[in-house]
N, C-alpha and C positions, 0 to 999 in steps of 0.2 A: 504494499499499499504506499502511495506517495504521502509524505508527511511534511510538516513544517521543518524548515532547514535546521540541522543540528547546530549550526552556528548560532541561530537565535536562541535555542535552548541553552547553549553553553554559557551565554552571557548573563543568565539569571544568577543573581547572588544567592548565597546560602540563606541570608535573611529573607529573601523573597520567597523561597520555598516554604518558609514557615508561615507565610501569609496566605490569605484566601482572596478571591475576587471580591467577596462581600466587604472586606476591609476597606476597599476603595470607594464604597458607596455609602452615602448618608441616606438612610431609609426614612423618608418623611411621611407623616400622616398629619391630619388636621382635624380639630374640633372647632365648632363655631357657635356663636351666641348672637341672637338677633337684638336683644335689648339688655343693656347697651351693647352695640355691635362690637364683636371682637373675633379674632381668629387666633387660635393657639396651635402652633405647629410643634410636633413632637418627633423625636428621632431616637434611634438606638445609640447608646453611648459608644464612642470609639474607645477601644481599650488599648490602643497602641500609643506609647509616648504620653505626653501631657497635652492633650488637645485644647486648642483655643478655637471656638466656633465663631464664624463670621456669618451674619444673617443679612440678606439683602431682599428687597422687594421691588417689583415694578408692575405696571399694568400690562395687559397682553400686548399692546401695540407700542409700548415705550421703546425708544431706540437703544437704551442701555440700562444697567442696573443702578447707576447713580451711586450716591453715598450710602454706605451700609446702615441698616437699622440698628444693629447691635453687635458688640463684641463680647462674647461670653467666656469667661475663664474660670468660672466657679464649679465646673463639672455639671452644670445644669444641662438637661437634654430637652428643654421646652423653651418656647418663646411666645409670649402673648402680645399680639398687635392690637392695640386699642384705637388706632388711628384709621379705622376702616368704616365703611358704611354698608348697611344691609342692601340686598338685591345687587350685589357686586361680586367680582372675582379678582383675585390678585395672584401674581406669580411670585414664589419665594425660592431663594437660592441659599443653601447653607454649605459652607466648606469648613474643613477642619485643618488648622495648622498645628505645628508642634508635634506631629506624629512621626516625622522622619520619612514618611512615604512620599514618593513622587510618581505621579502627580498627587496633589492633595485629595483626600476623600471629598466627595461632593454629592449633593442631592438637590432635586428640584420638585416642586409641587405647585399645582394650579388650584388654589383653594377658594371656595366660594361660600357666601352667605345668601342662600336662595338666589343663586345666579340666574339671570334671565334666560328664557328659552331661545334657541336659535331657530328663527322662523324661515329665514332665507339663506341658502348656502351657495347661491350663484348658479351659473349655467355649466352643465357638464356635456362635453362632446363624447358621444358614444360611438366608437369605431368597431364595427362587427365584421369579422372574417366571413366572407360569403359562403364558406363551407358550412356555416351554422345558420344561415338565414332561414332555411326551411327545416333543417333537422332539429333545431332547437327553437322553433318559432314561438311555441307556447311559453317556454321558460324565459325567453328574451322579453316577451310582452310583460310577463310578471316582473322581471328585473326592472324594466322601465317604469312600471307603475310604482314599485317600491321605492326606487330612487327619486322619482318625482314626488311621491308622497312623503319623502323626508326633507323636502324643501329645495330640491334641485330642479332647475329647468333642463330640458334635454334636447340636444340636436343629434340626430343619428346619421351615420354614414355606413353603408355596407360596401366594403372594399375587398378585392381579391387578395389573398395572401401573397400572390406573385407580384403585386404592385410594389415598387421600390419605396423606401422610407421617405424619399423626397415627395412622392405623390401623396402619401398619407399626411405628411406634415403640411403640404400645401392646403389640403382640406381643412386641417385644424387651424392653420393660420388665417384662412379666409373667414372662418367663424369668429376667431379672436378679434379680427379687425372690424367685423360687421355687426356682431351681436354683443349687447351690453353684458358685462360682468361674467365673461367666460373664465372659469377658475379651475377646471379639471378636465382630464382626458382619461377615459376608461377604454382599454383595448380588450376586446373579447375574441380570443382565438389566436392563431399564429400569424398575426399582422407582422409585416416586415420588421425584423429586429435590427435597429441601428447598432453599429460597432464604432468605437471611437478610442483614440489615444494610444499611448505607449506606456502601459501601466502593468504592474503585477502586485496588487494590494495584498496578495497572500505571500509575497516575498520570494517566490520561486523563479529562478532564472529561466526555466523552460516554459514559463507561463507569461512572459513579457510580450505585450502587444496590445491590440485593440480588444476591449471587453464589451459585452452588451451594454447599451446605453439608452434606455428608454427616456432618460432625462432630455434627450434631443427633442422629443415631442413636446416637452414642457417649456422649452427655451424659445421664446418668441422674440427676444431682443439680442441674443448672442450670435456671433459670427462663427460659422462652421466651415472648415476648409478641408480639402483632400489633396494637398500638394506637397506636404513636408515630410511626414513620417515614412521611413523606409526600413522596416524591421521584419525579417522573416525567420527570426530565431526560435519562435515558439514551437513546441512539439505539436500543438493543436493548430491545424491550418486555419481555423476560423479566427485565430488571434493575429495572424500575419497581416501586416498593414503596409501597403505600398501606395505611392502617389497614383491617384486616378482609379483606385480599385473599388470605390464606393464606400470605403470605411473612412471615418473622419479622423482628423489630426488631433483634436483637442483631448488632452489627458484630464484637464480640469474643466468643469462646466464653465464656458466662457463668461457668462454672467449669471447672477442668481436666476433660477428657473422661475418662470411666471405662473406655471400651472402645476397642479397636482397631477401625477400620472401613475397609473398602474395597469397591469395586464392579467387576464385570466387565460392561461395557455397550457393545454394538455398535449402539445405536439410531441411525438416521438418518445412515448413512454410505454414501450411494449411490456415491461415488467408487470404491468397491471392487467394484462390480458383483456383489455377492453378498448373499444374504439374511442377516438377523440370525442365524438358526439355523445357517447354514453357517459364518459367522465365529465363532460361539460354539463350535461343535464343533471347528473346527481350533485355536482357542485352548486349549480344555480338553485336547485330545489332545497338544498340545505341552507343556502344563504337566505332564501325566502322564509323558511321555517324559523331561522334565528331572528330575522327582523320582525316576525309576527309574535315574538316572545313565546314561542311554542316549543322551543328546543330544551330538553332537560340538560342543564349546564350549570356547573358550580362556579361561582366567582372566586376562583383560586388559581394558583400558578404552580408550575413545576420547573425545577432547574436541574439540569444534568451537566455539571462542569468538569471537563476532563483536561483543562489547561491550568487552572489555578491563577495565581497572580501574574505569571508570565512577564516578569520584569516590569511590572507596573501597568501593562496594557489591560490586564484584568478583564478579559472579554466578557465574562459572565456578570460583571458589574452592570452590564446593560439590563440584566434581569433584576438584580437586587435594587438598583436605583429606580427603575421604571415600574416594577410590579407593585412595590409597596404602596405608593399613592393610589394605585388602581384597585388592588384587592385587599390591602392591609398586610402588615408584617407577619401576622400569625397565620396567614392563608397561603404562604409560600413554602413549598416542600422540596427537598432534594431527594430525587428518586430516579431510578432508571427510566429513560424517556419512553421508548416505544411500548414496552410491556405495560407501563402505567396508563398510557393513553388508550390502550386496547380495553382496559378494565374499568377506568374511571374517567370522569370529565374534568377538564381544566380549561379555564378561559384563556390563560396565557401559558406559553410553552417556550422554554429556552434550552438549547443543547449545543455544546461545542466540543470539538475533539479533532485530532489530526485527521485530515480529510483527503478524499479523492473526489472526482466528479460525481461519484455515485455512493459515497459513504462518509461517515465521520466516526473516528475511533471513540469507543465507549458509548456511542449512540446506536449505530447500526448502519444498514445500507438501504438503498431504494427498495430492494427485494423484500426487506423486512417490513417496510410500510405496506407493500403489496400483499404479503402473506398474512400480516396481522389483520388486515381487512377493515380497520377502523382507526380514525384519529379523532378521539372525542375531545377536541380542542377547537379553538377559534383562531387565535392569533399566535403564529409560530415565528420564533426568532432562532436562527441557527448560525453557527460559524465554524469554519475549518478551511483547510487548503482546497483550492480548485473549484469547489462547487458554488462559490460566489459567482462564477462564470456559468450561468444557469441555462444557456441555450445549447444543451448537450443531451444526447440520448440518455434516458433514464436519470435525468438530473435529480440529485439528492435534495436540492432546494425546492424544486417543484413537487417532489414526491408527496408531501403531506396534503397537497391540494388534489391529488389524483386517487386517493384511497377510496374504498367502498363507502366509508363515511368520512368525508374529507374535512381537513382544516380549511379555513377560509382566507387566511393571508399567510405569507411567508416572506421573510427578508433575511439578508446576510448581515448580522449585527455584531460588530466588533472592530472592524476597520472600514469606516469610522464607527464611532458610537452613535446610537439612535436615541431619540428622546420622545416619549409617548405620554408624558404626564398630563398634557392638556385633555386627553381623552377621558379623564376622570370627571370632567364637567361637560361632556357632550360633544366634543369635537371628534371628527371622523379621522380614521387612520391615514387618509391621504394628506390631511393637515400636518400630521407628524412627519410624513415622508418628505414633503416640500421643505419643512423646517429643517430636517436633517440634511437634505441636499444643500441648503443655503447657509448652513452653520459654519461659515468660513471666516477666516481672519480678513480684515480687521473688525468685522461686525459680529463675530461669533459670540452668541449669548450663552452657550452651554459648553461647559468644560467637564472632563477632558474630551478633546475631540478625537484623539487617536489617529494612527497612521491612515492615510488615504482620504482624509477629510477634503471635501469639495471635488473629489475625483468623479469621473464619468460613470462609474460602475454602480453607484447607489441606486437601488430600485426596489419597488414593492411588487410582489406577485399576489394577485387576488383582487377583490373588490375594494377600491379605495374609499367607498362611501360608508363602510362598516363602522359602527360605533360600539361602545362597551355595554350600554344599557338600552333595552327596548321595553315598551309596554304594549299590552294587547290593544289592537285598534278597535274601533267600532265595527260592528258587523255590517250595518247597512246605513246608507244615507239616501234621503229622498228630498229632491228639490222640486217644489210645486209652484208653478207660475201663478201669480195673482194679477189678473188683468189690470193694467195701469197702476199697479201697486207693487211691482217687483216680484219677489219670490219668498216663499216660506221654506226654510231648510229644517228638516227634522232628521234625527238619527237615533240609533239604538245605543244603549250605554256600553262602555268598554267593560269587559269582564274583570279588569283590574280594579280591585276594591279601593285602592289608594288614590284613584284618579280624583283630582280636585276640580276639574272643569274641562272645557273644550274650546277650541278656537275654530272659527269659520273663515275660509279663504275663497277667493273668486279669481277665475282666469278666463281669458278669451279663447284659449286653445288647450287641448288635453295636456300637453307637456310643456306649456308655457309658464309664465310667472304667475304664481298664485299669491295675490296681495291679501293680506289679512284685513278682513272687513268687520271683525267683531272684537270686543274685549273678551276676557275669559268668561265663558258662559257656564253657569252652574247647572242649568237645565238641559233639555234635549231638543231645543228648537231655537231658531233665530230668523228674524225678518230682515230681508235685504230690500231696502226701499230707495236707494240712491245709486244711479249709474247710467250707463248708456244702453239703450235698447239692443237686444240681440241674443244670440246663443251664449249662455254662460255655463262655465264649469265650476261647480262648488265642491269644496273639500272640507272635511271635518277631521280634526286631529285631537285626541285626548292629551291631557297634560297632568303630570303629577310631580310632586317634590321628591326628587331622587336623592337619597342620602348615600354617600360614598366615603371612603377613607380620606377624601380631600374636601369634605364639607357637603354642601347641598346645592342642587340646581334644578330648575324646572325642565323636565324631560318630556319631549313630545313623541307621541306614537306616530306610526306611519299613517298618512292620510288616506281616506276613502272618499270617492267622488261620485257625483251625479250631475246631470245637466238639466237645464230648463231654458226655454226661449222666453225672455223676460221683456216686459214693457214697464217702464217706470212712470210715476206721476210727474207732472210738471212741478217745478219748485213752488212752494208756498210763497205768499207775499213776504216781503222782507220782515224779519223778526228782530227784536232788540238783541244786542250782543249778550251772550250768556257769560257765565262765570268762567267758561273754558277759554273762549277767545276774547281778548281785550280789544285788539286793534288789527286792522288789515289796511295796508297801504300798497298801491300799485304805482310804479314809476318806470320810465317816463310816461307821462300822460298829457297829451297823446303821444303815440309812438308808431314806428314803422317796421322795426326789425326785431326788437326783443323787449320784454318787460321783466322787471324784478318785482316779485311779490314778497312783502314783509308781513309776517304774522306774529303777533305777540300773544302768548297764552299764560293764563294763571294756573292752569292745571294741564296734566298730560291728557291728550284726547286723540281721537281718530277723526280726520276730516276728509271729505270729498271736495276736491278743488277743480273747478272747470270754468270755462268762458261760455257765455250764451249770447247769441245775437237776438235781434228783435223778432225773428221768426221762431224762436224756441230751439234752434239747433245748438247742440253742445260741442265744444271743442276742447281738446287736450285734457280729458278727464283723468285725474290721478287720485289715488288714495294715499294719504300721508299720516304717519304717526307723529303728532306734534308734541314736542317736549315743552317743559316749562321755560318761559323766556321767549326770546326773539329768534326766529329762523327765517332764512331767505331762500327763495327758489327763483330760478331764471327760466323763462320760456321763450323759444324762438317763434315769433308770431309773423314772420315775414311772408308766409304763404296765405295768411288770412285776408279775405276781402276787406276793403276799406269800409268803415262804418262804426256804429256805436254798439258796445257790448257791455254786459255785466259780468264781473268776476264773482263767482260764488265760492264761499268757504262754508261748507255745511257740516255740522256735527250732529250728534244725536239729540242735542238740546236746542238747536237753533241754526239760523243761517245769517251769515255776514255777506253783504254785497257791496261792491264798489263799481261805479260807472267808469268805463274806460273807452277811449276812442282810438281806432286804428286809422292811421293816415294812408 
């Protein structure tokens, strides 16, 4: 069996052999309090040296960690943050100095106090291998409904696997340039595999060259060339890279990737004795069952570490650092991987060992996954030589996804390190993938990075939209048109007894943008009375407060839809301003090309905003969630006919109107 080079093993110090990968991870959990609001983070005490703990905090989108919150030298393993507000989430970073370990032990957690639900996740480009267009038609239709029901808009392309990667990317780029808010690409089938670079992140001289690079499909701003690399030293012909051969030069992703990318690919896996279509169908069926919260699965994790500290790289620290905020410190077990998965269910899986394309020492081989017949797990992380290069017959990295009962994602986690802690509050695994790919100096937020950071090989296999927590959806939704009065939407209750309410959304197309049109509804019906006449798609999603080892967040179930052809009433006469909306200003007035709308609110509310001419025609209708204070929106009115208009800002309690003239 090919293994990690003996040179790397030889440089491990004697003290390193006494350490474990867990020593390099700060295992963080959080407890929260609503009144007065506070977040208390806790961790397992570091027992090496005399540790000093450094605590940092930032918001999800902040550009850096800033000044530390605290330096703790008293041996405490908790920190309480009282400078937080409810209905929010914060990211914490804890490192430990004074241990003599390099790199310093570190840990991350995304902790929330009733963090807000994620209603809209953006647009996803779905690229389907035409080999599955017909053979998996029913399962693909279900996949699309589930993804759309989780807040994604979908654009689909069916492309032959023989089409080059440049053709696939051209379709993705066209969508990115023309459709608002494209954030992700999901490849289903053996869509062209881009190769790029002159790299060997497993450190083997006979594996130097181009590696599979699905990050190419997520890079909308980077420059990719095929003129410079000329290396044919790899034992694997697929890695050999020469000018003009269709393999890219870039070893590092040329710029941060713009899009989340993953693929579901069962190509060339004969060890499983099933066709690609059969393996694809059973994968998609399990993914659907999981999203329906109908899969018997325990929120726990398994770790099989056959490398240990490995001179500080501590590959399995990916498990200890990430799994704790997701399932809790007491729910992680060190067990043999494949036999345990055949008998019991684990949400998170980590295994590492000296590898080949089809095996990992101490874990097993692709054939073991095939003969075991079941992987009772969801998210799989593995690491070892060679099999990070996954586009290979009977690939060990893809093997968990091909089993009779498959896992649902797989990635090569160790070079570099991955970071999944945001998933504890509802983010999808594609979010973690993009974050890991872009965790490069000088803007790297997460340490340690490990060897291979920013390189072209980082990839996720499986459905990128998957999350850690799902709740049972409603069984039925019925949208009934009420002539000249919109529609009444009714639904059955979710079987989940902890559901706190429901949200109602509306779209103009089946897989389009579903705008939220309701506050949280406690009952089982909602009246939609404001909009533009026509065919409407209504979606209902249950919500509950989900408690995790990282705090709490409002978790949305997969949406269920129905349609109605709706006619709305004409707006009522102008009413007085309500407590929700204080003031509406439109300028310039008159105007010819654009207008700015300024709305001031005393309370958070939902408003329908549109222009109406003297004939009662409505233009530019949008639904906005208005926050407390002032907000501004700009509209391009250059195509409107000249004349007099009224701008309407309509909430549940009244209508604000402003006269406006188009020149």
